[in-house]
N, C-alpha and C positions, 0 to 999 in steps of 0.2 A: 734198553737200550737201542733195541732194534730200531722200535717203532719209530725213535726220536731221530734216528739215523736218516731215516726213511723220509721222514717229515723235513730234515734239514737238504737234505738232497732235491726233494719235490719242489723246494722254497729256492733254493740257490739254481735250480732249472728255471722255474718262473723268471727271478730277476734274469738270468740270461737274455732266455726268449723274450721279456720288456727291451733288454737292453738294445738286443736284432731288430725290432719291431722300429722304435725310436733312430737306432742310426739309418734304419731304410727310408725310415720317412724323412730326416733333415738330410739325409742323400738326394731323396727326389726332390728335396725345393730347392738344395743348391744347384740343380740340375737345370734346375728353373730358370730361364732369364731375369735379370731385373729388372723392374721396370723404366720405360725408358717416353715417359708421356709428353715432354720437352722436346725430343727430336725432330721432332717435324712441325710444329708451331711456329707458323710463320711469327706472331707477336713475340716469343720468347729471343725470338732471332735478330730483332729488327737491330738493334742496341750493337749486334757482332763486328760492327766496323771498328770499332775500338779494340777489338783483339789484336794485341802483339806488341813488341818489343820497342820501345818508345823512347827518344832524345825530345826533351823538353826544352822549349824556349818560351823566350819573353818576345813582344812584339819588335825588338832591338833585336834580336838576333841572338842574345844572351842564352846560352844554359841553365837554364834554373833547376832541373833534375832528369829523372827517368825514371821511366815506370814498365813494369810487366802487368800485360791486363790477360788472364786467363777465363778460359770457359772452364767452370766447375760443375759438378752437380749433374752430368749426364746432360751438360746443355741447359740447365736451367738458370743459369746464374754465370756472373762474372767477378771475377776477383781481379781487384787491382791491389798490385802492391807499390809504393810511391816512394823515392827517396829524394829528397832535394839534394841543391849540388850544395848546401851546408851542411848535409849530413841528419836532415831530419828525414822519419820515417813517416809513413803511414799507411793504410790501408782501407778499402773502401767493398763493399758486396752489392752488386745491383744484379734487380729480379724486377720480371715482370710480376706484379700477382692479378692472380688471376682475378679473385673475389674484389678488386676493386677495377681493375683493367689497364691499371698503371704501372709504369717503372718503378722501381722505387730505388734509394740508394743510402743505403748507413756506412757512415766515415768515421773512421778513428783515426786519430795523430797519436804521433808519443807526446804531445803534450799534454793528453787525458783527456781533449775536447772531442767530443760527439756531434757528428751534425746527421738529424735524421731527413733525405729527403723523402717526404711522402706522396708527394703532389708528383705526377709528371704531364706533359702534354708533347704532340709531334707537332711539329711546322714544318711539311716534307720531311726531308732527311734529317733533321735537326729536332733532337730531344732536349726540353728544358724543365729540369728540375728544380722544383720549389720547398725550402725549407723554413716552418712558422716558429721561430723565436717567441717569446715575450715580446719585444719590443724591434725586432729587428726580423727581416722578410728575408730571405737568399738564395739568390736564382744561378741555376747553372745549365749552362747549355753547352751543347756540344755538338758541332755540324763536321761533317764530314768536308774536305776538301778536294778540287778537280785534282789534284795533284799525289792522291792519299794520304794528306797529312788528314790533324781529326784538332776542329779552332775547340779552346777549352773557355769559356766565358765564366767567371763568377765575380757576380752581384750583388750588393747587398740595398735594403730599402729602410728607412725607419719612418717613412709616413704611409706605411700600408700599400707602399705599389705605386704609388704616384710619379715618384721620381728615383731614379735606381741610379746607386754610384758603383763604377768599374774597378772592382778587387783586384782582379787580375786577368788578363788575355795569353793565353799559352798556346802554343802549337805543338802538338805530341807528331813527329816525324822518325819513321822505321828507322832501326838501325842501334 
């Protein structure tokens, strides 16, 4: 019986020591700073002009919605929270993809439709996203304005990009 008790005590001491080692290792890991590879990457911050709280109007100045755009994931992405004036909602996540060297946007509205803008290109300070559907191309351009507003132009093409139809032309104004 005494031998069994010693074995049990040794086993408990071993488990306690192992638990202390694991706890110490976890504490050491927790003390290390989280990685921030995006904090100083200029490519990941080119679209930061869109960050903010926005009142969105059409070209006639009629309010069509509100948008809140936030920097997330340590500066690696932008999250848009859209609410239309009619009550519809949607979200987009926007990020610079290091593997492709392009910005990408993933949009989902409350209607369940998803649009994946997998291609992008910069024209000066403006960024244009492209989504390729089965029979339609979609183009989405964000252009910062001198007054601090941002123009968002949504277009579509059914002839492979030869001609484009304007779907909407919005102005994002802070407020």
